[in-house]
N, C-alpha and C positions, 0 to 999 in steps of 0.2 A: 480319550480327552484327559483322563486323570494322569496318564503317563506323560503327555505333553506338558501339562502344567507342572508336574514334578520335575521334568527336564528344565523348564525355565527357572524354577526355584533353585535347583541344584546349581545352575550356571551363576545365579546371582548371589546365593547365600551359602552354598556348600563350603564347609571348612573342615579342616582336619582336627578332630577331637578324639579323645580317648573313648574307645567303644565300650559299651557295656557288654557283659557276658550273660547269656549267650547272644549271638548275632541274630538280628531280625531277618536279614536277607542272606541268601547264599553268596559265596564269593564268586567272582568272575574275572578273567584276565583282562588287561588293558587292550584297547583296540586303536593303535596309533593311526591307522588309515582313516577310520571314522572320525577321530579327533581332528585330523588335518582337513578332512572335507568340511566338517562343521565350522572350523575356524575360517577356512577359505570363503565359505558362504557368508559368514558374518562380515568379513572385511569387504567382500563384494557388495553386500548391502550398504555398507558405509560409503563405498566408492560411488555407487548409484545415487545415494542421497546427495553427495557432493555434486554429481552430475546434474541432478534436478535443479540445484541452486544455480549452477553455471548456466544451464539452458534458460532458466527464468531471467537471469541477468542480461543475457545476450539476446535482445529482441530481434536482431537482424537474421537469426537462424531461420531457414525454411522449415515449415511443418512444426513450428514450436510447440503447439498444443499436443500433437501426437508424441513428440519427444518427451514432453513433461509427463504425460501419462505412462509412457513406456518406462522411464526412469523410476518413477514412484512405484509402479506395479511390480517391476522386476526386483526392486529393493525389498518390498514386502514378501515376495515369493522367496527371495534368498534367505530372509530371516525365518520364514516358515520351514524351508528346507533344512536349515541348521537345527531347528527345534525337533524336526522329525528324525533326523539322524541321531541326535542326542537321545531322544526317547526310545528309538528302536535299537540302537547299537551300543550306547554308552551307559544308560541308566540300568542298573541291575533290577530285573523284574522277576516276579514269582507268582504263579497262579495257584491259588488255594481254593479248595471247596470246603465250605463250612456252613453251619446253620446261620440263619439271618441274625445279625448281632442285636444285642439288647439296645434299649434306647439310650442308656448312659454308658460311657466308657471312662472309668476313673483314670486310666493311664494313657488316654488318647493323645494328649499334648506331648508327653514325653516320647511316645511312640512315633509321632510325626517327625519330631526333631531327629530321632535316630534313623528314620527312613530316609530323610534328606541327606544326612551325613553318609550313610552307607551306600545310598544310590549313586553318589558321586565319586566313589572310590576308584572306579575304572578310569576316571579322567586324570591324566598325569600332568597336563599343562593348564592348570587352573588359572594362573595369572594371564596367560595368553587368551584363554576363553573369556575371562572378565574384560580384558582389553577389547576383544572383538565385540562383545555384547555392548560395552560402553560406546564404542565407535559407531556401531550400527544404530543403536538407539539414539545417540546424540545427533548424528547426521540426519536421521529420519525426523527427529523433532525439529531441527533447523529447517529441513525441507518443508515441514508443515507450517512453520512460521513465516517462511519466505514471502508468500503472497501478501502478507500484511504490509510489505514495503510499497505495495501499490497505492496505499493511502497517501503517499507523498515521498519525495526523495529524502534519504537520510543524510548523505554527505554532499551530493552535487546539487546544491540549492541556489547557485548563482544565477542559473537561467530563470528561476522563479522570482528572485529578489531584484535582479537588475532590469532597468528599462533604458531605452535610448533617449529619454526626455531629460533635458537639463535647461537651466536658466538661459533665456535668449534664443532658444531654437524656434524657428518659424514653423507654422503649420502649413502643410501643402496637401493638395488633393491627389487623386490617383494618378494624374498626369504630371505630378511634381510642380504644379502651379501654386504659388503661395496664396493663402487665403487672406483677403482683407476683411475687416470687420463688417464692411458694407455688403460683402457677398453673402453673409449669413442672414436669412430672412426668417421671420416667424412662421409657424405652422409647417416647418420642413426640418429635416435633419441631414447632416453631412458627415461623411467619413473623412478623417484626416490622418496624416502620418508626419513624422518628424522630417524636416528638410534634410536632404542628403542621404536618406535611406534608399537602399536598392530594393528591387522587386523581391529578392530573397529575404532581406532583413525585415521587410514589412510583414513577414510571416511570424516574426518574433512575438512572444506573448504580450510584451508591454508596448508594442509599437502602435497599433491602430486605436483611434479614439473616435467618439461621436460628438458632433457639435449641434447644439440647438440654441435658438434665441427665444427668450421669454420676456414678457413685459417686466421691467425691473420692480414694479409694484407687486408682482406675484412671487418673486423670489423669497424663499423662507430658509435660507441656508443656515445651518447651525453655527454657533459662535466660532468653533474651531476651523470652519471653512470660510470665514469672512474674508473678502478680498480675492476669492478664487474666481469670481465671475468678472467679465469685462463687458461693460455696457449691455448687460442682460444676456450675454453669451456665456454658456457653460459647456465644459468639456468633461466627458467621462470615458473610462476604458470601454472599448467595444466588446471586451471579453466578459461573458456572463459569469457571475460568481457562483453559479450552481454547478454547471458541468463543463464550462469552458467554451460554450457555443458563442456564436456571434450575435450581438445586438443588431438586428437588421430591420426593425419595425418601429414606427413612431406614431403614437396616438395623438392626433391633433384635433381636439374638439372644435366643431363648427358653431355650436350653439351654447356657448358658455353663459351662465354657470350651470345650465340644466344637465349637460353631459359631463362625464367624468373628466377630471383635469388631465393635462398633457402627461404622457408617460412614454418611456422607452421600453420596448418589449422584445424579449428573446422568443422567437417562434418555435424553438425546439420543445421547450417545456412550459412556455408561457410565464416565465418569471417577468414581473412588471416592476419598473423602477420609476421613482418620481424625480425628474430633473430639477424641479424647483426646490426640493428639500434635501439636496446633497446626495441624490441617487438612492434614497431609502427604498426599501422593498414595499411595494403596494400589494402584490399578489404573487402566488406561485411558490415553487420549492426553494428558491434561493434563500439562504440564511444570512446573507451579508450584503450590505449596500454596494453599489458600484464605486470603485475608486475614482476620485475626482482630480483633474489636472488644473492647476492654477494658470490663469490666462492674463495677458496684458496686451495692450494695443500700442504699437510703437508710433513714432512721429509721422511715418508714412502711411499709417492706417493698417499695417499688417498685424496679424495675430501671432503672438509669440508665447511660449511657455515661460512661466515664472519659476519653474522648478519641476520636480517629478511628482508622481501621484502621492496622495496623502495616505494611501493604504496599499496592501499587496494586491497585485493584479492577478486575475484568473480565479479558478475554482478554489474553494477553501481547502487547505491541507494543514497538517499539524504545525507547520512553521509560520502560518499566517499571522498569528497573534504574538510571535516572538520577535521577528525582524521587520524592519521598515524597508520599503523599496529604496534601491540605490541607483543613481544615474550612472 
């Protein structure tokens, strides 16, 4: 183990300095073959580290998990192989038999420095070694940090920020039939989509919404959401802000006020939202309220959007509090 640690220190810190006399270690000839093998393994480790990042980025690859494990494991094995070659073939070693040393070593620090300098004398291509060590260590570090991108997209954020909702767009049901305000009854909830959307586009993050009608006397919308309701009808994103599941349950109390007030519920993790209070969280792991869609009723009684959502749709990610949704 000491030899391998010395090998790593030699690769990183070994420099050509004037030697003291006499030498600490015996001289040994260079070993170009071992040097070439160690350098090749270091650059192979760097290449495998880049491969890990590429495989992680391309989610369509089959057996992605196995490929990630293979790339990372082989990268570590390549680095270990390079250190073994350096320790066995390139670092000057000498085995001495002597009495157990005393507790204190006055010249120990100077001796260690000299050992590092003299141990690396057989390495003739130190800059190439340092480049290999830097490449292998750097790519391995990037590979270790790459999974952090799963917390949210870094550059391609348009999918998360954009929605198909814009001013004047009518609300339609699953069969593309436009909703009238009179269609929305109390104690029930409805799923709606923007008019003109196709079956494929309805899978977009910002497309589906839920509609409920509440007595206007029970609405307690915050000031910034004033005017978002239309004759007691409120609309919220159907995508839960916890993990992106679908809001597919509605709690409609039958014996008010003894039972809990109406609520939208995500059945996956039981995040519960208050439709009367701007979609605020009543219960569960969600840390953010549901985004609300402003509604209006046109002259023919159809429900239309007055704009897009007031907040980012979907589960919370690092850009949620930076950008506003865009139609």
